ZAMARGU-4260 file (C-alpha; in steps of 0.2 Angstrom, whole numbers, plus 5000, padded with zeros to 4 digits):
<rodrens>
0) 5542/5224/4939 | 5524/5228/4936 | 5514/5240/4943 | 5507/5231/4957 | 5526/5224/4964
5) 5531/5243/4961 | 5518/5249/4975 | 5519/5234/4985 | 5538/5240/4988 | 5530/5259/4989
10) 5522/5252/5004 | 5533/5242/5012 | 5547/5257/5011 | 5534/5265/5019 | 5529/5253/5032
15) 5549/5250/5036 | 5549/5272/5040 | 5534/5270/5049 | 5541/5257/5061 | 5556/5264/5064
20) 5548/5281/5069 | 5537/5273/5079 | 5551/5263/5089 | 5560/5281/5092 | 5542/5288/5098
25) 5537/5274/5110 | 5556/5273/5118 | 5558/5293/5120 | 5541/5294/5131 | 5546/5277/5138
30) 5563/5287/5143 | 5551/5301/5152 | 5539/5291/5160 | 5539/5291/5178 | 5525/5275/5182
35) 5537/5259/5180 | 5520/5250/5173 | 5519/5261/5159 | 5534/5262/5154 | 5537/5247/5155
40) 5523/5246/5141 | 5530/5260/5130 | 5546/5249/5130 | 5539/5233/5124 | 5529/5242/5111
45) 5544/5250/5106 | 5555/5234/5105 | 5539/5228/5094 | 5542/5241/5082 | 5559/5237/5080
50) 5554/5218/5075 | 5544/5227/5061 | 5554/5237/5054 | 5568/5225/5055 | 5557/5212/5046
55) 5552/5225/5031 | 5570/5231/5029 | 5576/5212/5027 | 5562/5208/5014 | 5568/5224/5003
60) 5585/5219/5003 | 5580/5203/4999 | 5567/5210/4985 | 5585/5221/4980 | 5580/5237/4984
65) 5593/5248/4989 | 5590/5254/5009 | 5596/5271/5015 | 5601/5273/5034 | 5585/5279/5042
70) 5586/5298/5046 | 5572/5308/5053 | 5563/5321/5042 | 5558/5340/5052 | 5541/5334/5054
75) 5546/5319/5060 | 5556/5326/5074 | 5545/5339/5078 | 5530/5328/5080 | 5541/5320/5094
80) 5544/5335/5104 | 5525/5340/5103 | 5522/5320/5110 | 5536/5325/5121 | 5528/5340/5129
85) 5509/5333/5129 | 5501/5323/5145 | 5502/5306/5144 | 5484/5305/5138 | 5486/5316/5125
90) 5504/5308/5118 | 5494/5290/5118 | 5477/5298/5109 | 5491/5305/5094 | 5498/5288/5094
95) 5481/5279/5093 | 5482/5288/5078 | 5496/5283/5071 | 5491/5263/5073 | 5477/5267/5064
100) 5484/5273/5049 | 5497/5258/5051 | 5482/5245/5052 | 5474/5257/5035 | 5492/5254/5025
105) 5493/5236/5031 | 5475/5232/5025 | 5483/5239/5008 | 5496/5227/5007 | 5490/5214/5012
110) 5479/5213/4999 | 5492/5217/4987 | 5503/5205/4992 | 5507/5191/4979 | 5515/5175/4992
115) 5505/5170/5007 | 5523/5171/5015 | 5520/5193/5014 | 5503/5189/5018 | 5505/5180/5035
120) 5519/5193/5040 | 5508/5207/5039 | 5493/5200/5044 | 5503/5193/5062 | 5511/5214/5061
125) 5493/5219/5058 | 5488/5211/5074 | 5499/5217/5083 | 5497/5233/5079 | 5479/5233/5082
130) 5486/5227/5102 | 5494/5242/5103 | 5478/5253/5098 | 5469/5244/5112 | 5482/5246/5126
135) 5485/5266/5119 | 5467/5267/5123 | 5466/5261/5139 | 5482/5273/5141 | 5472/5285/5135
140) 5460/5286/5149 | 5460/5296/5164 | 5466/5281/5177 | 5451/5282/5189 | 5452/5273/5207
145) 5442/5257/5211 | 5441/5242/5219 | 5451/5227/5212 | 5435/5216/5212 | 5427/5229/5203
150) 5437/5232/5191 | 5440/5211/5186 | 5420/5213/5185 | 5421/5224/5173 | 5434/5218/5163
155) 5427/5199/5165 | 5409/5210/5157 | 5399/5206/5172 | 5392/5221/5170 | 5388/5218/5149
160) 5369/5215/5153 | 5363/5232/5148 | 5372/5233/5135 | 5364/5219/5130 | 5348/5222/5133
165) 5352/5241/5123 | 5356/5230/5108 | 5339/5221/5107 | 5327/5234/5110 | 5338/5245/5098
170) 5335/5231/5084 | 5317/5230/5088 | 5313/5247/5086 | 5324/5247/5070 | 5313/5233/5060
175) 5296/5240/5066 | 5301/5258/5060 | 5307/5248/5043 | 5293/5238/5042 | 5282/5254/5044
180) 5291/5267/5032 | 5292/5254/5020 | 5273/5248/5019 | 5266/5266/5022 | 5276/5272/5010
185) 5268/5257/4997 | 5251/5262/5005 | 5251/5279/4999 | 5260/5276/4983 | 5247/5266/4976
190) 5234/5274/4983 | 5239/5288/4973 | 5241/5279/4958 | 5223/5269/4960 | 5212/5282/4967
195) 5212/5270/4984 | 5206/5256/4978 | 5206/5244/4992 | 5211/5229/4983 | 5225/5235/4976
200) 5228/5243/4992 | 5229/5228/5001 | 5238/5216/4990 | 5253/5226/4987 | 5254/5231/5006
205) 5254/5214/5011 | 5268/5210/4998 | 5277/5226/5004 | 5275/5218/5024 | 5283/5200/5017
210) 5295/5206/5008 | 5302/5218/5022 | 5301/5206/5036 | 5309/5192/5026 | 5324/5204/5019
215) 5327/5212/5036 | 5327/5193/5044 | 5338/5185/5031 | 5350/5202/5032 | 5350/5202/5051
220) 5354/5183/5049 | 5368/5183/5038 | 5374/5197/5045 | 5374/5192/5062 | 5381/5176/5057
225) 5395/5182/5047 | 5401/5192/5061 | 5401/5176/5073 | 5414/5168/5059 | 5425/5181/5060
230) 5425/5181/5077 | 5430/5163/5075 | 5443/5167/5063 | 5450/5178/5074 | 5450/5165/5088
235) 5458/5150/5080 | 5474/5164/5074 | 5475/5168/5092 | 5474/5151/5100 | 5487/5148/5088
240) 5499/5162/5095 | 5493/5156/5111 | 5501/5140/5107 | 5517/5145/5100 | 5525/5160/5111
245) 5512/5155/5128 | 5524/5165/5138 | 5521/5181/5126 | 5506/5182/5127 | 5503/5180/5143
250) 5514/5193/5147 | 5504/5202/5137 | 5488/5201/5142 | 5497/5205/5161 | 5503/5222/5153
255) 5483/5226/5149 | 5476/5219/5166 | 5491/5234/5171 | 5486/5246/5162 | 5469/5243/5170
260) 5474/5248/5187 | 5480/5230/5194 | 5496/5230/5199 | 5511/5218/5192 | 5507/5205/5205
265) 5488/5205/5203 | 5488/5205/5185 | 5498/5190/5185 | 5490/5181/5199 | 5473/5183/5188
270) 5483/5178/5173 | 5492/5164/5181 | 5474/5158/5186 | 5464/5162/5170 | 5480/5148/5162
275) 5471/5136/5172 | 5455/5136/5160 | 5464/5138/5142 | 5447/5141/5135 | 5444/5155/5144
280) 5463/5161/5143 | 5461/5161/5125 | 5444/5173/5123 | 5451/5185/5136 | 5465/5188/5126
285) 5455/5190/5109 | 5444/5202/5121 | 5458/5211/5127 | 5469/5211/5112 | 5456/5215/5097
290) 5440/5220/5107 | 5430/5205/5101 | 5422/5197/5113 | 5407/5182/5109 | 5393/5193/5118
295) 5392/5205/5106 | 5388/5195/5093 | 5369/5190/5094 | 5364/5170/5088 | 5361/5173/5069
300) 5345/5162/5070 | 5338/5174/5084 | 5340/5191/5075 | 5334/5184/5062 | 5318/5178/5071
305) 5316/5195/5080 | 5322/5206/5064 | 5308/5196/5055 | 5293/5199/5066 | 5298/5216/5073
310) 5298/5222/5054 | 5280/5211/5050 | 5272/5220/5065 | 5277/5236/5057 | 5272/5234/5041
315) 5255/5227/5045 | 5250/5242/5053 | 5247/5252/5038 | 5239/5239/5029 | 5226/5231/5041
320) 5213/5245/5040 | 5209/5239/5023 | 5205/5221/5029 | 5190/5231/5036 | 5186/5249/5025
325) 5190/5254/5006 | 5191/5267/4998 | 5196/5285/5006 | 5189/5278/5024 | 5201/5267/5024
330) 5216/5277/5017 | 5212/5289/5030 | 5211/5279/5043 | 5228/5270/5039 | 5236/5287/5041
335) 5229/5290/5057 | 5233/5273/5062 | 5252/5274/5054 | 5254/5293/5061 | 5251/5285/5081
340) 5262/5271/5075 | 5277/5284/5070 | 5273/5292/5085 | 5273/5278/5097 | 5293/5270/5088
345) 5298/5288/5089 | 5293/5291/5107 | 5300/5272/5112 | 5317/5276/5107 | 5320/5283/5123
350) 5322/5268/5131 | 5336/5266/5121 | 5344/5285/5119 | 5339/5292/5133 | 5331/5307/5122
355) 5314/5318/5124 | 5300/5306/5119 | 5291/5319/5113 | 5303/5326/5101 | 5309/5307/5096
360) 5291/5304/5092 | 5287/5317/5082 | 5304/5318/5073 | 5298/5299/5067 | 5279/5307/5063
365) 5285/5321/5053 | 5298/5308/5043 | 5285/5295/5042 | 5272/5309/5034 | 5284/5316/5023
370) 5288/5300/5013 | 5268/5297/5014 | 5265/5313/5004 | 5282/5310/4994 | 5274/5294/4986
375) 5256/5299/4986 | 5263/5312/4975 | 5272/5300/4964 | 5256/5289/4963 | 5246/5302/4957
380) 5259/5308/4943 | 5259/5289/4938 | 5240/5286/4941 | 5237/5292/4919 | 5251/5279/4913
385) 5242/5265/4922 | 5225/5271/4914
</rodrens>
């Protein structure tokens, strides 16, 4: 047996034990839960952990490993005692931490799996643990009384517009800031190295502006494209599960809606209504189980164009004065314009952060000036070497 297989078996044994402990924790909490909706959900999660534990035990036996009868350690019993004494919200938060640890363990095991059968089994378990984590997040939030239609609007994302707008503004500000900082640093450095030679500064500044804009644009395109590809892959997996186990998936979605405050009857009606539109049901399942929504992924081309233009605008600010002036005069004007631009961009962050615009503007101005001083000093040091 090689080292990698030994590590896989060791992790498999740990996963089996963790699932057994989790099942006992969920079942113990379910026994003392007064709310029938939460009780049903905890029971269901306990059953899922039992399935995982049985699967890993069977796999260990297939690999010829001896398995002892499960006995809780004192630390595990103490943790369950603390769970039982905690509020439902606090207990849910503690259990969510456990689900996050399980997710990391499964990630390691998936990478080390030597065959597709093990990899697929681990992926299925990981996805179910992710769904548990989403449920626990809902359970850890205090329940707020809200009209069913308002809750439905929130669930279906009808109030997402302000998030989308905030994201777009934030990306534009980031692009302008990135271009401005990069070009200002280049202009300052070249100015120090060439005694403010306007032609060199203009050429290097334009090169920095173009390179920064293209780099940001291509980076934004690839990042957005990758996010969409991941979303589509998860959607395909969810579609397969929905085709193979439709009743089980729909029951799980009902539980999510019950956690959000709907009665069992309301939840059942909503899910049955969604089932009339398979595509909508699929996207809703992906959103509720995995936290994925198509609305959170911007169009790759739109992201690329936005990042390119905003970065180019920022990068041209320190360079523009050298189209009209040279030498020290051009450098001073560039310094003034760039400083004002840094303050303006910093102040505009208030649209996203809600912070004090003066504080935010001064903060970004200080960073920009500090960067310029460092690159100018480096330019001065390099000047003798450039002849």
